[in-house]
C-alpha positions in Angstrom: 11.4 31.4 -14.3 7.9 31.2 -13.1 4.7 31.3 -15.3 2.8 33.7 -14.1 4.1 37.5 -15.1 5.3 40.0 -12.7 2.5 42.5 -13.7 -1.7 42.3 -11.9 -4.7 43.4 -12.8 -7.0 45.5 -12.0 -7.7 43.0 -9.2 -3.8 43.0 -7.9 -4.3 39.5 -8.8 -1.3 38.2 -11.2 -1.8 38.2 -14.6 -0.8 34.4 -16.0 1.4 34.6 -19.0 1.8 31.9 -21.7 4.8 29.7 -20.9 7.9 30.9 -23.0 9.8 28.0 -25.5 12.6 26.9 -26.7 12.7 24.2 -29.7 15.9 22.3 -30.2 15.9 19.6 -32.7 18.0 19.4 -35.9 15.2 18.4 -38.1 13.2 21.3 -39.4 10.2 19.5 -40.0 9.7 18.9 -36.7 10.5 21.5 -35.2 7.8 23.5 -37.9 5.7 20.7 -36.2 5.9 21.0 -32.8 5.9 25.2 -33.3 2.4 24.9 -35.0 1.3 22.2 -32.2 2.6 24.2 -29.1 1.2 27.1 -30.7 -2.4 26.2 -30.6 -1.9 25.2 -26.7 -1.5 28.7 -25.7 2.8 28.3 -26.2 4.6 31.0 -26.6 7.9 30.0 -28.9 10.5 32.1 -28.4 13.2 30.6 -30.9 14.1 26.9 -32.9 17.9 25.8 -32.9 18.7 23.6 -35.3 22.1 21.9 -32.5 22.3 21.5 -29.5 25.2 24.0 -28.9 23.1 27.5 -30.0 20.3 25.3 -28.0 22.8 26.6 -25.0 23.6 30.1 -26.2 19.9 30.5 -27.0 18.5 29.1 -23.6 21.0 31.5 -22.1 19.9 34.7 -24.2 16.9 34.4 -24.1 15.8 32.0 -20.5 12.9 30.1 -21.9 10.7 28.1 -18.9 11.6 24.7 -21.5 12.9 23.7 -23.4 11.8 20.7 -26.1 15.0 19.3 -26.7 16.0 16.4 -29.3 18.9 13.6 -27.9 20.4 13.6 -31.0 22.2 16.0 -32.9 24.9 18.0 -34.3 27.7 19.4 -32.8 26.9 19.0 -29.3 23.7 16.3 -28.2 21.1 16.8 -26.2 22.1 15.5 -22.9 25.5 17.6 -22.9 23.5 20.2 -24.3 20.5 19.8 -20.9 23.7 19.8 -18.1 24.6 23.5 -19.9 21.0 24.8 -19.6 20.6 22.8 -15.7 23.5 24.6 -14.9 23.3 28.3 -15.9 20.2 28.4 -16.8 18.5 27.1 -13.1 14.8 28.4 -13.7 14.6 26.9 -17.2 13.1 23.2 -17.6 14.3 20.2 -20.1 12.0 18.1 -21.6 13.3 15.7 -23.5 12.8 14.0 -26.5 14.0 10.8 -28.2 13.6 8.3 -30.9 13.5 5.3 -28.8 13.6 4.5 -24.8 16.7 4.0 -24.1 18.1 2.9 -20.9 21.2 4.6 -20.6 19.7 7.5 -22.7 17.3 8.0 -20.1 19.7 7.7 -17.2 22.2 10.4 -18.3 19.2 12.8 -18.7 17.8 11.9 -14.9 21.7 12.8 -14.0 21.7 16.1 -16.2 18.3 17.2 -14.6 15.8 16.7 -17.2 12.3 17.2 -15.8 10.7 15.3 -18.6 11.0 12.1 -21.6 9.0 12.2 -24.1 9.6 9.3 -27.0 8.7 11.4 -30.4 5.6 9.3 -31.3 3.7 10.7 -27.9 0.8 12.2 -28.8 0.8 16.6 -29.1 -1.3 16.1 -26.1 1.3 14.4 -24.2 4.0 17.2 -25.7 1.9 19.7 -24.6 0.9 18.4 -20.9 4.6 17.5 -19.9 5.2 21.0 -21.1 2.7 22.5 -18.2 4.7 19.7 -16.0 7.6 20.8 -16.5 6.5 24.5 -16.0 4.7 24.6 -12.8 7.9 21.4 -11.6 4.1 19.7 -10.8 5.0 16.9 -13.9 4.7 13.2 -13.7 6.7 11.0 -14.2 6.2 9.2 -16.9 6.2 5.4 -17.1 9.9 5.7 -19.1 11.5 7.6 -16.7 10.6 6.2 -13.7 11.4 2.8 -14.7 14.7 4.3 -15.3 15.5 6.2 -12.3 14.3 3.0 -10.5 17.0 1.5 -13.0 19.2 3.6 -12.2 18.6 3.9 -8.7 19.4 0.2 -7.6 22.6 0.2 -9.1 23.4 2.4 -6.6 22.0 1.2 -3.6 22.9 2.7 0.0 22.2 1.6 3.4 19.4 2.8 4.5 19.4 5.2 7.7 20.0 4.7 10.7 17.4 8.3 11.6 15.3 9.3 9.3 16.5 11.9 6.6 12.3 13.2 6.0 9.3 12.7 8.6 6.7 10.5 7.9 4.1 13.1 5.6 7.2 13.4 3.6 8.3 10.6 2.7 4.0 10.4 1.9 4.3 13.0 -0.5 7.8 12.3 -2.4 6.4 8.4 -1.9 3.0 9.7 -4.0 5.3 11.7 -6.2 7.1 9.2 -7.1 3.6 7.6 -7.9 3.2 9.9 -10.3 0.4 12.1 -8.7 0.3 15.6 -9.5 0.4 18.0 -6.2 -3.0 18.7 -6.4 -3.9 15.2 -6.5 -0.9 14.6 -3.8 -3.6 17.3 -2.0 -6.9 15.9 -2.5 -5.5 12.1 -1.5 -4.0 13.3 1.7 -6.6 15.8 2.3 -4.0 18.8 2.2 -3.9 21.5 0.9 -2.2 22.0 -2.3 0.4 24.8 -1.1 0.3 22.2 2.3 2.5 20.3 -0.2 4.4 22.6 -2.0 5.9 22.8 0.9 6.6 19.6 2.4 8.4 19.5 -1.6 10.4 22.2 -0.8 11.3 21.0 3.1 12.2 17.3 0.9 14.2 19.6 -1.2 16.3 20.2 0.9 16.6 17.8 3.4 17.8 15.8 0.4 20.2 18.8 -1.2 18.0 18.0 -4.3 16.1 21.2 -7.2 13.6 19.2 -8.6 10.9 15.7 -8.2 13.0 14.0 -10.6 16.3 14.3 -8.1 14.9 14.1 -4.9 13.1 10.9 -5.6 16.0 8.9 -7.2 18.1 10.1 -3.9 15.3 8.6 -1.7 15.0 5.6 -4.3 18.5 4.9 -3.1 18.9 5.7 0.1 15.9 3.5 0.6 13.6 6.4 2.0 10.5 5.4 -0.7 10.2 2.8 -3.9 9.2 2.9 -7.7 7.8 -0.3 -8.2 
């Protein structure tokens, strides 16, 4: 789901609407704190859930832009809930929250299509930035997330392809994304327009059979196209 509303203003330009956010966490006080802090950043909290199964139902009904998803919950854990949401609501992004930067959980988060991963001691600024990045498909990966992707990729390394799968320019774009740069920063670094960067990313997703930048980075590392230092 796009972060732009379908309506337009008097000049015929699209009106930007608030990012719609669903909170899924079994700790009531944490949900209440997240709601207050996220609303101060201009996000619209469309619902709250205390377990993963209910979170999946609410995501399907409300179609939020982003779900802030706890990892450890009753009934259904956050990883499986994320997998179901990404399957049934492809326009909804998920940012996972956990008490610890656990390698195994991070690897599972990659596999099920999480757009971000934060520990719960992250600042509200960091959470808000992760939500914006996920909603726009334009987020830098956290260091913990990037390191986990590297470790996960190294366990499944395949030989480098004999013929380039993506072009040299696309490789440059994806390498910068893997290094943590946003779309705007990639455009500035390569002296090209943001639209051109997005076109390159769309081509990369198609060639690597990926739904988003996270999957594209993981697959490119596995194929030896790019690296994560």
